[in-house]
N, C-alpha and C positions, 0 to 999 in steps of 0.2 A: 748467465745461469748459476755464474759464481755470485753474483750480487743478490742476487733473490735466496741464494741457499745460505748466505752471510743475514740475510734480514729476518730470513725466516730460526736461523741459529739464535740472533739475538732477541726475535722477540719469546722463541721459547723457553731463553736464560732466566730473562725477565718476566714471561711470566712466571716461571717455575719457579721464582721468589715469593713473587706474590703468596702462590698458594701454599710454599711451604710457611709462611706466614701464617697464613689464615690457621694450618693447621696445626702448628705449635699453641698461636692461642686459645683455638679451645681445645688442643689434648691438657692445655695445661688446668683447665676447668674443671672440677669437679661436679656431680652429678645436678648436685645442690646450686651450685654456680650455673649450670646452665638452664635451670631451671630458674631462678633468678633475674640471668643475662635475658632471658624468655619476657618475666615479667617487668623488666626495669622496661625493653623495648617496648612491649604493649599498653606503657602508663602515657605514651606518648599523647597530647595534644593533637588531631588529626586535623582541627582548622588553623592550624599554623602550616599545616604544608601548602594552602593552599597562599598566603602571602613568599613564601619560599619560592615555590612556582613560579610567580610570578617576577620576583627580583633577580631567577635564575635566569629567567629569559630574559630578563635589561642585560643581562651580561653579557650575554653572546650578541644580543644584539646590538649594545656597544659597542662591543668587540668587531663587529664587522662593519661597522661605520667608522670608527679608528684606522681598518687599515682600509678603507676607501680612499681615506687624505696620502696612505703611502703609495697605493695606485696611482693614483694621481699625475706623480712622479714620475710614473712608466709609457704616458699618456693612457691610461683608462682610469674610467666612470662607471662602474658599473651600476646597477639600478639599485634601491634599498632592499629590495627583496631578494634579488638573485643572492647578493652578497651573504646577506642573512642565510638563505638556505644552503652554498654552497659552505658558510662556517659552521652549522649544524650538522652537514655530511659532512664535514671532514671531522670534527668529535665524533661521528657512532663507527666511522672509519677504523680512529684512533683507538676504540676499544675492542675491532676485532685486531687491529694489525697496527700494533703501533709506529707515530711515524710516519706511516701510508696515509693519514690522515689528510696533513698539509701537499701531499702530491696530491688528494682525492680533489680537497673545494680550487685547487688551481685547476686543473684539468676540466672540472665542474662547468668553474664560472669561465676558462676559457674556450667552452663550448658553446655557450649561450651568448657570450659578449666579445666572442672575435678579435682577441689577446692571448699571443703567444702565453702558455703556460711556465715559459721559463723566466718569464720578464718577472710572473707575480711568486714566483716562487722566491726568488730571491728579494721577493720585500718581507716576504716571511722568515728568514734569516735573521733580520733587521730589526723586524717585530718581536721575536724571542729573543733576539740579545738585550733589546730593553727593559722585556720583561723580568729576565733575570736581575737584570741592574734596579728594576722596580721592587723587585723582592729583595734584594740584599739592601735596599733604601728603609724596604719596611721594614726588614728585622729588625734591623739597629734601633727606630724607630722603638719598635715591641720592645725591645728590650731594656732602650735607657727607661721606656715607661714602668715597666715592670721591674725593673731591675733588682728591688726589691723582695719581690717574690719567685724570681724565675731565677737568680745568679746562681745557685749552688747548683741547680741542674743544667742551666748550660755550660755553667765551667767543668761537670762533667762529664758532658757529652763530648766540649772540646779538646777534654785530655784522651776521651779516648780513639776522636778523632785523629789527632797529634802523632798518635800512638801507631795508627793504621797508615797513616800516612809516610811512617818512616818505615815500616812493614814494606811497603809498596813503591817506594820514591824511586826505582828503577822503569815502572809499569808508566808511572806519570810525567819521567822524562821521555822514554820513549814515545807516546802519546803525542807531547808539548814539539817534537822534532817532528813527529810527519804533519801534524800538522802544518811545520813552517816548513817543511818540504812539499806540500800539495800547493800551500799560497807561491811558492816560489815556482813550480813548474808550471803555475796558470800563466805567473806571471811570464815567464817563459813561452811558451805555449801562442803567448797572446800578441807579445814581440815579433815573433817570427810569421804570425798568420794573421796581421792586425787587416787585411781586404778579405779575408776569407769567412766562411760564411760564421766557422770555428770562431776566430777572433770576435767577429759581431756578436755571439751569442755573449762572451764569457765578455765583451764590452756591458754588453745589456745587463749581464747579470750579477756588474761591481756597481754598476749603474745604479739597482734594484738595490741591493746590501745599504748601502749606500743614501738610499735612498731619503732616511728621515733626517740627511742634511740637508735637503734640496727641496725642503716642502714648503709650501707659501704659507700654509695653515698651521703651524706649530702647535702654536696656542691652543685651537680646538683639538688638537693631536692630542695634547698635557689634558685638556679639559676632558676629552674621553676616558683617559688612562686612568685617571683620578673617577670619571666615574663607573669606571670595570672594576677596580678594587673597592670601591665601595660596596656597587652590591657582592660580591665576594663577602664581604665582611658582613652587609646586613644577612645573609644567608647562613650564616656562620651566629650570629647575635639570637636571629628570629628562633633559631633548630634551640641554642640554648634554653632557653624559654619555652618552650614546646616540652621539656623535659621539669617533674618536680625533681630533680637533684641536683640541676643545673640554673635553676630558674633563676639565682640570686648571684650567677656571675654576671661583670660588667662590662660594655663593649669591649676595655682594655686587654681582659681577659681573653674575648672574641678574636680579638688582634692577633695574641699570643699563639693560639688554637689556629686562627689563618694561616701564618707561618709554617708553624708544623706539617698543615694538614700541605699544604701547597709545596712542602717538600717529599711528603708522603707519594703524592702523584706524578712527581719527576720521578720516583725511583721505580717503580714498576708501574708495567702495565695499566690506564686509567686507576692509581691508587689502589688495585686488590690488595688487600691485605698490609700492605704498606701504611696506608692514609687511617686507617682504623687505628692499628697499632701506636702510631706516632700520635693523633689527638688522646688517645687514651693513656699515656705516658706523660703528656705535658697537663692534661687536664685532671692527672695526681699531683699537681704540684697546687695545686686547689683545694687541695682536701677531697677529693672528688673520689667517692670510692670505685672500687679498682672493677668492677663488676656494672655501676651508673654510667663510668668513664664509657666503657668498651662499648656500652651499649649507643651511648652518643655517635661513637665514628662512626660504629657500621648503619645505626641512621643516614645519618650525613653523609656519609659514600654510596651509602642506595638511595637516599633521593636526589643527591647528583646526577648520580649516575641515571637513574629514571629521566630526567629531565634531558640529558642528555638522548638517550634512547627515544625518546614520545617525540621532542620536537624536532630528532635524527629523520625519524623515520615523516611525520608531518612533512617536511622537507623534500626528503624521496620521492612523493607522491604528490607533491605541489609544481616541484620546479619545474617540469615539462610541460603540462597543462598551461600551467601560468605563459609560456614562453612561449608557446603555440599561440596565444590570445593577445600576446603584446606581439609579436610579430604579425598577424594577421589584422591588428590596429593599424601598425606600420605601413604595411601594403593599402590597404582601405587610404589612408591619407596621404600618400606618396598617388595614388590612383585620382585621389579628389584636386590636388594641387597642378595634375598636368593640364 
């Protein structure tokens, strides 16, 4: 009960932050600017939405295939259809309740693939840690390639970040200490209960967390990682080409937008408010007018959210009928082999 309340409170805090950012962005606009924002959004070339949707689907599809390699290390090899359905169900769940999507997709996959959910959840911890590492590498690459353009902007933001860290260093130290204590407690519980069910679950989860080091198909995993980020970049670049105000921006500019947009997605549930705000800010560095920059931020966020909603709903509708037919076919094949 306490954990549920904390989850709800966490969700409300970050959702509230997102709504406040939205309100703040809109409240700052004059009636004339609001009209210009609407006009800028209307200026989008709708034909570009088709490739954006397709590339967006591929990014989620490749993510499912990549996760499949991690699941092989814990004794599971789900069907391509089931893992794609599970990934999309996880994403749409995250829109309603942040972080619950990770549990949802594991629960769904466990139901249809007959694998304990806790084994799969541990692989997600490993996957997310790897994604953060990739984002850091891409951010460094983007800064190196666009240093002459964005160095001043990044320098100002880093200065503000340093000030905030100094003001809240006690909180950061407390969080680090808590994380260390949790790890030590888990180690202690495991050593005292190695042969029990609790010990077995901890062992399986630790194996899942370290699954990325146990993979036999590391290069395939890395290959899908590259494809995932290329699809993310493709979405942004195609999106920039869809608006007259941003059509001249290069793939390197799209890479910088991708980095800042990714951070916005982390800050608030589904990136609400934070994603358009951060994208609009960084586009300003490329001398894109504020209204046009905000228009692109809202369009990019809306399209990405729409892709998740549409594919998530389709997955919810198809996953049960698909598995019912699959189980029926397995039963028929088994009967013929007798």
